[in-house]
C-alpha positions in Angstrom: -238.0 15.9 -118.9 -240.2 12.9 -118.2 -243.5 13.2 -116.4 -243.5 11.4 -113.1 -246.0 8.6 -112.5 -247.1 8.9 -108.9 -249.4 5.9 -109.1 -246.8 3.9 -107.2 -245.7 6.8 -104.9 -247.0 7.4 -101.4 -248.9 10.4 -102.7 -250.7 8.1 -105.2 -251.6 5.7 -102.4 -253.2 8.5 -100.4 -255.2 9.7 -103.3 -256.5 6.2 -104.1 -257.4 5.8 -100.4 -259.4 9.1 -100.5 -261.2 8.1 -103.7 -262.1 4.7 -102.2 -263.5 6.4 -99.0 -265.6 8.8 -101.1 -266.9 5.9 -103.2 -267.8 4.0 -100.1 -269.7 7.0 -98.7 -271.7 7.3 -101.9 -272.6 3.6 -101.8 -273.6 3.8 -98.1 -274.4 7.3 -96.9 -275.4 6.1 -93.5 -272.2 7.2 -91.8 -272.6 10.7 -93.4 -276.2 11.0 -92.2 -275.2 9.9 -88.7 -272.4 12.5 -88.6 -274.8 15.2 -89.7 -277.3 14.3 -87.0 -274.6 14.2 -84.3 -272.9 17.6 -85.2 -275.9 19.6 -86.3 -277.0 22.3 -83.9 -280.6 21.8 -85.0 -283.1 19.3 -83.8 -283.7 17.1 -86.9 -287.1 15.4 -86.9 -288.7 13.2 -89.6 -292.5 12.7 -89.6 -294.8 10.5 -91.8 -297.9 11.6 -93.6 -300.0 11.4 -90.4 -297.5 13.7 -88.6 -296.1 10.9 -86.4 -292.5 11.3 -85.4 -290.4 8.4 -86.9 -286.9 9.9 -86.3 -285.3 12.5 -84.0 -281.6 13.1 -83.9 -281.8 14.3 -80.3 -284.4 15.3 -77.7 -284.1 18.1 -75.2 -286.1 20.3 -72.8 -286.6 17.5 -70.3 -288.0 14.9 -72.8 -286.6 11.4 -73.3 -286.5 9.5 -76.6 -289.3 7.2 -75.5 -291.5 10.3 -74.8 -291.0 11.6 -78.3 -290.8 8.7 -80.8 -294.0 7.4 -82.4 -296.0 10.4 -81.1 -297.8 13.0 -83.1 -295.8 16.2 -83.7 -298.9 18.1 -82.6 -298.6 16.7 -79.1 -295.7 19.1 -78.6 -297.2 22.2 -80.3 -299.6 24.7 -78.7 -303.1 24.7 -80.3 -302.6 28.1 -81.9 -299.6 26.8 -83.9 -300.9 23.2 -84.6 -303.1 24.0 -87.5 -300.5 25.9 -89.5 -297.8 23.3 -88.8 -300.1 20.4 -89.9 -301.1 22.4 -93.1 -297.5 23.0 -94.1 -296.5 19.4 -93.6 -299.3 18.3 -95.9 -298.2 21.0 -98.5 -294.7 19.5 -98.5 -296.2 16.0 -99.1 -298.4 17.3 -101.9 -296.0 19.7 -103.7 -292.5 18.4 -102.7 -291.6 22.0 -102.1 -289.8 23.2 -98.9 -291.7 25.3 -96.4 -290.7 27.3 -93.3 -292.4 28.8 -90.2 -291.9 29.9 -86.7 -293.8 27.8 -84.1 -294.3 27.7 -80.4 -293.7 24.5 -78.4 -294.6 23.8 -74.8 -291.8 22.3 -72.8 -292.3 19.3 -70.4 -292.6 21.8 -67.5 -295.2 23.9 -69.3 -292.9 26.7 -70.4 -293.2 28.1 -73.9 -290.3 27.5 -76.3 -289.9 29.1 -79.8 -288.5 27.3 -82.8 -287.8 28.2 -86.4 -288.7 25.2 -88.6 -287.5 24.4 -92.1 -289.5 21.6 -93.8 -288.4 19.5 -96.8 -289.5 16.3 -98.6 -287.8 12.9 -98.1 -288.1 10.7 -101.2 -288.8 7.0 -100.9 -288.9 5.0 -104.1 -289.3 8.2 -106.1 -292.1 9.6 -104.1 -292.4 11.9 -101.0 -292.5 9.4 -98.2 -291.8 11.6 -95.2 -291.0 15.2 -94.2 -287.8 16.2 -92.5 -287.9 19.2 -90.2 -284.8 21.1 -89.1 -285.8 22.9 -85.8 -283.7 25.7 -84.5 -284.4 26.9 -80.9 -284.9 30.7 -81.2 -285.9 31.4 -77.6 -282.8 33.6 -77.0 -283.6 35.5 -80.2 -287.3 36.0 -79.1 -286.1 37.2 -75.7 -283.8 39.7 -77.3 -286.6 40.9 -79.6 -288.9 41.4 -76.6 -286.1 43.3 -74.8 -285.5 45.6 -77.8 -289.2 46.2 -78.2 -289.5 47.1 -74.5 -286.6 49.6 -75.0 -288.2 51.1 -78.1 -291.5 51.6 -76.2 -289.6 53.1 -73.3 -287.7 55.5 -75.7 -291.0 56.4 -77.4 -292.6 57.1 -74.0 -289.7 59.3 -72.9 -289.8 61.3 -76.2 -293.5 61.8 -75.7 -293.0 63.0 -72.1 -290.1 65.3 -73.3 -292.3 66.8 -76.0 -295.1 67.4 -73.6 -292.8 69.2 -71.2 -291.4 71.3 -74.1 -294.9 72.2 -75.0 -295.8 73.2 -71.4 -292.7 75.3 -71.0 -293.3 77.0 -74.4 -296.8 77.9 -73.3 -295.6 79.2 -70.0 -293.1 81.5 -71.8 -295.7 82.6 -74.3 -298.4 83.3 -71.8 -296.2 84.7 -69.1 -292.8 86.2 -69.8 -293.5 87.2 -73.4 -296.7 89.0 -72.3 -294.9 90.9 -69.6 -292.2 91.9 -72.0 -294.7 93.1 -74.5 -296.5 95.1 -71.9 -293.3 96.8 -70.7 -292.4 97.7 -74.3 -295.7 99.3 -74.8 -295.4 101.4 -71.6 -291.9 102.5 -72.4 -292.9 103.5 -75.9 -295.8 105.5 -74.5 -293.6 107.3 -72.0 -290.8 108.0 -74.4 -292.3 111.2 -75.8 -292.8 112.6 -72.3 -289.2 112.2 -71.3 -286.7 115.1 -71.2 -284.1 115.0 -74.0 -281.4 114.1 -71.5 -283.1 110.8 -70.7 -283.7 109.9 -74.3 -280.6 107.7 -74.6 -281.5 105.7 -71.5 -285.0 105.1 -72.9 -283.6 104.0 -76.2 -281.3 101.6 -74.5 -284.1 100.2 -72.3 -286.3 99.7 -75.3 -283.5 98.0 -77.2 -282.9 95.6 -74.3 -286.6 94.8 -73.9 -286.9 94.2 -77.7 -284.0 91.8 -77.5 -285.5 90.0 -74.6 -288.8 89.7 -76.5 -287.0 88.4 -79.5 -285.2 85.9 -77.3 -288.5 84.7 -75.8 -289.8 84.1 -79.3 -286.7 82.2 -80.2 -287.0 80.0 -77.1 -290.7 79.3 -77.8 -289.8 78.3 -81.4 -287.0 76.1 -80.2 -289.0 74.3 -77.6 -292.2 73.8 -79.6 -293.5 76.5 -81.9 -297.3 77.0 -81.5 -297.6 76.8 -85.3 -296.8 73.1 -85.2 -300.0 72.4 -83.2 -302.1 75.1 -84.6 -301.2 75.3 -88.3 -299.2 72.2 -89.1 -295.8 71.0 -90.2 -295.0 73.3 -93.1 -295.6 76.5 -91.1 -293.5 75.1 -88.2 -290.6 74.4 -90.5 -291.0 77.8 -92.1 -290.3 79.3 -88.7 -287.1 77.3 -88.5 -286.1 78.4 -92.0 -286.7 82.1 -91.1 -284.5 81.7 -88.1 -281.8 79.9 -90.1 -281.7 82.7 -92.7 -280.2 85.0 -90.0 -277.0 83.0 -90.2 -277.0 81.2 -93.5 -277.0 83.2 -96.7 -279.0 80.9 -98.9 -281.8 78.7 -97.4 -284.4 77.1 -99.6 -287.4 75.2 -98.4 -289.6 73.2 -100.8 -292.5 70.9 -99.8 -295.2 68.7 -101.4 -297.5 67.4 -98.7 -300.8 66.7 -100.4 -303.8 65.4 -98.4 -304.8 65.8 -94.8 -302.3 66.6 -92.0 -300.0 63.9 -90.8 -300.5 62.2 -87.5 -299.3 64.4 -84.6 -296.5 62.0 -83.6 -295.2 61.9 -87.2 -295.4 65.6 -87.6 -293.5 66.1 -84.3 -290.7 63.6 -85.3 -290.3 65.2 -88.8 -290.1 68.7 -87.2 -287.4 67.5 -84.8 -285.4 65.8 -87.5 -285.5 68.9 -89.7 -284.7 71.1 -86.6 -281.6 69.0 -85.8 -280.4 69.0 -89.4 -280.7 72.8 -89.5 -279.0 73.1 -86.1 -276.0 71.0 -87.4 -275.7 73.2 -90.5 -275.7 76.4 -88.3 -273.6 75.4 -85.4 -271.1 72.9 -86.8 -271.0 73.1 -90.6 -270.8 76.8 -91.1 -272.7 76.4 -94.3 -273.5 79.1 -96.8 -276.3 77.1 -98.5 -279.0 75.0 -97.0 -281.7 73.0 -98.7 -284.8 71.5 -97.0 -287.3 69.4 -98.8 -290.4 67.5 -97.6 -292.3 65.3 -100.0 -295.1 62.9 -99.5 -295.9 59.9 -101.8 -298.5 57.3 -101.7 -297.3 55.6 -98.5 -294.2 57.4 -97.4 -292.7 60.8 -96.4 -289.2 61.9 -97.5 -287.2 64.4 -95.6 -284.1 65.9 -97.0 -281.7 68.4 -95.3 -278.5 69.2 -97.3 -275.8 71.8 -96.7 -272.5 72.8 -98.4 -270.6 73.1 -95.1 -267.4 71.7 -93.8 -268.7 68.1 -93.5 -267.3 65.4 -91.2 -266.5 61.8 -91.1 -269.7 59.9 -90.0 -267.6 57.2 -88.4 -265.8 59.6 -86.1 -268.6 61.6 -84.5 -267.7 62.8 -80.9 -269.6 61.0 -78.2 -271.0 64.2 -76.8 -272.7 65.0 -80.1 -276.2 63.4 -79.8 -277.9 65.2 -82.7 -277.3 62.6 -85.3 -278.1 59.8 -82.9 -281.4 61.5 -82.1 -282.3 61.6 -85.8 -281.5 57.8 -86.1 -283.6 56.9 -83.0 -286.6 59.0 -84.0 -286.5 57.6 -87.5 -286.2 54.0 -86.4 -289.1 54.4 -83.9 -291.3 55.3 -86.9 -290.0 52.5 -89.2 -287.3 54.3 -91.1 -283.6 54.4 -91.4 -281.8 57.7 -92.0 -279.0 57.9 -94.7 -276.4 60.4 -93.5 -273.8 61.2 -96.2 -270.9 63.5 -95.4 -267.1 63.9 -95.8 -264.7 66.6 -94.7 -265.1 69.5 -97.0 -268.0 68.0 -98.9 -271.1 69.1 -97.0 -273.7 66.9 -95.3 -276.9 65.4 -96.6 -279.5 63.8 -94.3 -282.2 61.8 -96.0 -285.0 60.0 -94.2 -287.9 58.1 -95.6 -290.7 57.3 -93.1 -293.9 55.3 -93.6 -296.9 57.6 -93.8 -300.6 57.1 -94.2 -301.9 57.5 -97.7 -302.2 61.2 -98.8 
């Protein structure tokens, strides 16, 4: 078979035409530059060494080209951002290295606009003769960030209110209902010996019910907010959760290494709630036989680990009515962490959270 020579074919003509167009573009890149300026979503601005605007691909926010060209870039920047912008432009001239920053611009109506700037050198005769700035309007992004921060602050405030209400209810039960139950138990126990034998069974049953009620009040207090969390600290509060978990889970281990002073109250509360929710999941849903809890503190972080050998689940298919894991995520994110929840059907569940913490 002979190789076909397509130099005279229509395909060859098309290829030669493309090659010629590419060569022409390299000889005169002006059409390419104009196309980039037209289609780019950024504002492309070129300034000289004095910071004077010598080129802009487009203007917006109410300005006209005449109002922008041949003026200092600092005329459109608020004073708080002007010094940093001027310094970075000079650094690009001196080092020929790109720079970036976020800056605030005042619109023609006085409104504040936010831009992300990327600065780079423009070579003229082998030297940096100008600086090009690609300016992206990030006002929408800033508004979204402010909205998210507002929602975080609102969630943080709601959690604080909820925690305070839990504390108040816990104190009410402890100082009210639990005391009455304890008093009733003492009176019945004192009268038990004076009762006729026929009434012994009734007394025993009454004592059993009161003891169950007293135990339930202690459980409620611990679930709402154990006094140990405020009075003795995080380790003792988690110990109360562990003691309660051992009534249903055969093997529960709790290890901790928390050197130094106590953690800030908000951090201790969040760690307690994360551990509490992890234990609750192991008891109510996982039907685990083994449960491991570990708290460890390093130089600037706190690690929480709750792992069980239960039935596990698919993390991508958690029912909407199950808010426990989402509560762990939100509490962690409010404190600057991101939980890692690992599970699979039949493979148990591991919850690991690393939170920023003051030095030990």
